[in-house]
N, CA, C and O of each residue as an XYZ file, in Angstrom:
360
protein
N     134.736    131.971     40.941
C     134.764    133.280     41.776
C     135.526    134.240     41.119
O     136.415    133.951     40.319
N     135.148    135.605     41.491
C     135.663    136.707     40.750
C     137.059    137.189     41.382
O     137.239    137.560     42.541
N     138.203    137.077     40.129
C     139.265    137.406     40.714
C     139.457    138.486     41.589
O     138.699    139.450     41.482
N     140.442    138.486     42.533
C     141.040    139.579     43.467
C     142.465    140.137     43.462
O     143.492    139.464     43.375
N     142.391    141.221     43.548
C     143.751    141.877     43.253
C     143.892    143.065     44.356
O     143.029    143.928     44.516
N     144.924    142.997     44.984
C     145.598    143.933     45.994
C     145.892    145.285     45.512
O     146.533    145.528     44.490
N     145.289    146.317     46.460
C     145.382    147.678     46.232
C     146.528    148.223     45.480
O     146.293    148.959     44.522
N     148.004    147.883     45.882
C     148.989    148.418     45.242
C     149.031    147.711     43.647
O     149.293    148.280     42.587
N     148.712    146.411     43.863
C     148.967    145.813     42.277
C     148.232    146.464     41.600
O     148.772    146.860     40.567
N     146.952    146.831     41.764
C     145.948    147.496     41.378
C     146.208    148.958     40.765
O     145.691    149.444     39.760
N     146.980    149.428     41.482
C     147.272    150.700     41.158
C     148.553    150.690     40.330
O     148.884    151.744     39.787
N     149.257    149.667     40.189
C     150.506    149.702     39.003
C     150.047    148.894     37.938
O     150.711    148.897     36.902
N     149.118    148.266     38.005
C     148.203    147.721     36.718
C     146.768    148.324     36.697
O     145.916    147.458     36.499
N     146.311    149.503     36.841
C     145.025    149.744     36.294
C     144.965    150.087     34.843
O     144.137    149.386     34.261
N     145.369    150.648     34.338
C     145.007    150.632     32.653
C     144.866    149.092     32.107
O     144.034    148.874     31.226
N     145.667    148.026     32.618
C     145.417    146.370     32.233
C     144.012    145.909     32.934
O     143.134    145.399     32.237
N     143.872    146.062     34.027
C     142.608    145.838     34.705
C     141.584    146.332     34.242
O     140.705    145.496     34.035
N     141.189    147.936     33.850
C     140.560    148.567     32.824
C     140.187    147.899     31.704
O     139.005    147.652     31.466
N     141.180    147.547     30.913
C     141.261    146.838     29.812
C     140.634    145.498     29.887
O     140.080    145.213     28.824
N     140.521    144.383     30.998
C     139.901    143.468     31.321
C     138.319    143.491     31.685
O     137.438    142.693     31.365
N     138.245    144.891     32.604
C     136.854    145.152     32.971
C     135.664    145.540     31.591
O     134.474    145.340     31.349
N     136.724    146.135     31.002
C     135.729    146.626     29.394
C     135.631    145.456     28.695
O     134.606    145.268     28.040
N     136.643    144.496     28.706
C     135.935    142.925     27.916
C     134.972    142.082     28.665
O     134.576    140.986     28.270
N     134.527    142.808     30.057
C     133.486    142.236     30.780
C     133.789    141.406     31.776
O     132.993    140.571     32.206
N     134.830    141.556     32.165
C     135.660    140.897     33.502
C     135.063    141.784     34.502
O     134.525    142.879     34.335
N     135.309    140.931     35.860
C     134.764    141.794     37.003
C     135.977    141.464     37.949
O     136.584    140.398     37.850
N     136.296    142.421     38.863
C     137.723    142.263     39.867
C     137.320    143.100     40.982
O     136.755    144.193     40.955
N     137.738    142.347     42.045
C     137.743    142.650     43.592
C     139.004    143.256     44.004
O     140.140    142.846     43.766
N     138.575    144.481     44.775
C     140.409    145.120     44.796
C     140.258    144.568     46.798
O     139.240    144.487     47.484
N     141.349    144.365     47.083
C     141.659    143.442     48.491
C     142.446    145.071     49.022
O     142.857    145.911     48.222
N     142.502    145.201     50.538
C     143.491    146.376     50.933
C     143.667    145.137     52.150
O     142.740    144.427     52.541
N     145.206    145.067     52.672
C     145.226    143.829     53.397
C     144.303    142.691     53.714
O     143.770    142.468     54.801
N     144.182    141.942     52.500
C     143.137    140.990     52.634
C     141.942    140.945     52.669
O     141.271    139.913     52.654
N     141.423    142.386     52.734
C     139.876    142.568     53.093
C     139.665    143.417     51.744
O     140.346    144.339     51.294
N     138.301    142.705     51.161
C     137.700    143.418     50.099
C     137.309    144.884     50.112
O     136.646    145.265     51.076
N     137.626    145.735     49.188
C     136.927    147.324     49.897
C     136.507    147.755     48.439
O     135.978    148.867     48.442
N     136.605    147.156     47.162
C     135.870    147.589     46.171
C     135.544    146.466     44.743
O     136.353    145.576     44.480
N     134.686    146.603     44.186
C     134.400    145.851     42.942
C     134.532    146.572     42.078
O     133.913    147.635     42.127
N     135.450    146.262     40.865
C     135.515    146.761     39.850
C     134.715    146.359     38.483
O     135.388    145.584     37.804
N     133.559    146.658     37.955
C     132.561    146.419     37.237
C     132.547    146.733     36.117
O     132.979    147.885     36.079
N     132.252    146.325     34.942
C     131.752    147.210     33.690
C     130.546    147.992     33.674
O     129.555    147.531     34.240
N     130.486    149.192     33.063
C     129.546    150.054     33.147
C     128.327    149.720     32.005
O     128.484    149.806     30.788
N     127.366    149.411     32.536
C     126.383    149.255     31.142
C     126.165    149.872     30.245
O     125.666    150.954     30.554
N     126.319    149.697     29.019
C     126.145    150.515     27.886
C     125.095    151.599     27.815
O     125.461    152.722     27.467
N     123.722    151.359     28.133
C     122.589    151.965     28.209
C     122.499    152.991     29.255
O     121.435    153.573     29.465
N     123.926    153.323     30.142
C     123.470    154.338     31.078
C     122.774    155.482     30.538
O     123.122    155.905     29.436
N     121.567    156.192     31.355
C     120.966    157.424     31.048
C     121.255    158.110     32.129
O     121.730    157.495     33.084
N     121.009    159.698     32.233
C     120.793    160.840     33.106
C     119.591    160.493     34.374
O     119.757    160.820     35.549
N     118.423    159.797     33.867
C     117.617    159.534     34.564
C     117.602    158.307     35.612
O     116.643    158.171     36.372
N     118.488    157.587     35.624
C     118.417    156.335     36.473
C     118.397    156.613     38.215
O     119.001    157.453     38.882
N     117.875    156.027     38.434
C     117.356    156.004     40.140
C     118.680    155.789     40.887
O     119.610    155.187     40.350
N     118.764    156.322     42.221
C     119.792    156.269     42.823
C     119.751    155.623     43.973
O     118.617    155.158     44.085
N     120.565    155.288     45.109
C     120.418    154.757     46.239
C     119.846    153.133     45.969
O     119.982    152.584     44.876
N     119.168    152.453     47.185
C     118.977    151.552     47.272
C     117.777    150.882     45.936
O     117.489    149.692     45.812
N     117.396    151.699     45.315
C     116.544    151.261     44.266
C     117.498    151.131     42.879
O     117.518    150.132     42.159
N     118.077    152.037     42.720
C     119.400    151.487     41.894
C     120.091    150.068     41.907
O     120.403    149.366     40.945
N     120.258    149.819     43.358
C     121.163    148.637     43.631
C     120.483    147.476     43.502
O     121.003    146.377     43.311
N     119.003    147.766     43.632
C     117.941    146.411     43.180
C     117.904    146.608     41.884
O     118.132    145.548     41.302
N     117.719    147.490     41.163
C     117.402    147.337     39.585
C     118.935    146.986     38.895
O     118.990    146.496     37.767
N     119.640    147.158     39.347
C     121.034    146.783     38.906
C     121.589    144.853     39.421
O     122.401    144.208     38.759
N     121.012    144.418     40.473
C     121.186    143.230     40.873
C     120.004    142.209     39.711
O     120.098    141.083     39.222
N     119.054    143.193     39.644
C     118.126    142.591     38.666
C     118.321    141.710     37.026
O     117.855    140.769     36.383
N     119.533    142.988     36.943
C     119.415    142.934     35.249
C     121.238    142.649     34.713
O     121.800    142.653     33.617
N     121.731    142.406     36.239
C     122.885    142.135     35.984
C     123.369    140.836     36.721
O     123.697    140.905     37.906
N     123.425    139.386     35.873
C     123.607    138.192     36.229
C     125.163    138.329     37.050
O     126.098    139.000     36.613
N     125.185    137.602     38.217
C     126.447    137.586     38.805
C     126.665    138.526     39.618
O     127.472    138.275     40.513
N     126.003    139.969     39.586
C     126.399    140.961     40.911
C     126.007    140.348     41.994
O     126.594    140.697     43.018
N     125.171    139.513     42.098
C     124.604    138.836     43.606
C     125.431    137.965     44.105
O     125.514    137.931     45.332
N     126.489    136.773     43.074
C     127.467    136.178     43.503
C     128.313    137.182     43.956
O     128.672    137.122     45.132
N     128.747    138.197     43.173
C     129.947    139.059     43.580
C     130.006    139.260     44.769
O     131.040    139.090     45.416
N     128.903    139.656     45.263
C     128.484    141.005     46.710
C     128.659    139.684     47.636
O     129.535    139.729     48.500
N     127.927    138.588     47.513
C     128.091    137.576     48.366
C     129.208    136.989     48.754
O     129.446    136.577     49.889
N     130.254    136.922     47.353
C     131.878    136.713     47.881
C     132.453    137.681     48.688
O     133.041    137.408     49.734
N     132.287    138.985     48.177
C     132.809    140.145     48.934
C     132.613    140.161     50.506
O     133.587    140.307     51.243
N     131.191    139.989     51.053
C     130.772    139.858     52.271
C     131.291    138.537     52.784
O     131.610    138.643     53.968
N     131.496    137.244     52.257
C     132.079    136.231     52.677
C     133.525    136.587     53.167
O     133.971    136.429     54.303
N     134.210    137.141     51.984
C     135.699    137.741     52.041
C     135.969    138.349     53.463
O     136.682    137.931     54.376
N     135.059    139.635     53.352
C     135.174    140.258     54.492
C     135.092    139.501     55.837
O     136.121    139.394     56.505
N     134.090    139.043     56.213
C     134.067    138.250     57.459
C     135.262    137.241     57.894
O     135.666    137.161     59.054
N     135.738    136.535     56.889
C     136.938    135.752     56.960
C     138.588    136.409     57.477
O     139.456    135.889     58.178
N     138.532    137.930     56.693
C     139.355    138.872     56.851
C     139.205    139.241     58.277
O     140.141    139.268     59.077
N     138.093    139.497     58.521
C     137.928    139.816     60.440
C     138.237    138.906     61.464
O     138.515    139.199     62.627
N     138.172    137.799     60.973
C     138.606    136.636     61.970
C     140.207    136.632     62.095
O     140.734    135.674     62.660
N     140.878    137.520     61.661
C     142.123    137.359     62.038
C     142.826    138.823     62.225
O     142.226    139.795     61.766
N     144.250    139.037     62.974
C     144.244    140.402     63.237
C     144.699    141.250     62.289
O     145.007    140.617     61.280
N     144.886    142.501     62.176
C     145.345    143.243     61.193
C     146.703    143.204     61.184
O     147.252    143.130     62.283
N     147.471    143.239     60.065
C     148.775    143.490     59.757
C     149.502    144.497     60.456
O     148.969    145.601     60.338
N     150.840    144.485     61.343
C     151.723    145.538     61.508
C     151.647    146.535     60.789
O     151.605    146.226     59.598
N     151.597    147.989     61.053
C     151.691    149.188     60.347
C     153.259    149.352     60.396
O     153.864    149.071     61.431
N     153.817    149.741     59.442
C     155.100    150.255     59.374
C     156.242    149.521     59.287
O     157.335    150.084     59.232
């Protein structure tokens, strides 16, 4: 399972997280227990002519093993988080 980290902790440890991502690790950032972002390494072969939108996602999914699993985990975690009441503000 992809490691998760809370938003506040991610802010405090961003440099460390980015070092881990550079080494190939992926992280899911959560806010109030709900996944809001995935931090993943950038492919080394980026170019300016890459496709945008759904085509880009389809291409990324085809070339990145584990991306589909990460997206599946994020969707599953979001549905679990929606089953409970949000925390009280303030």
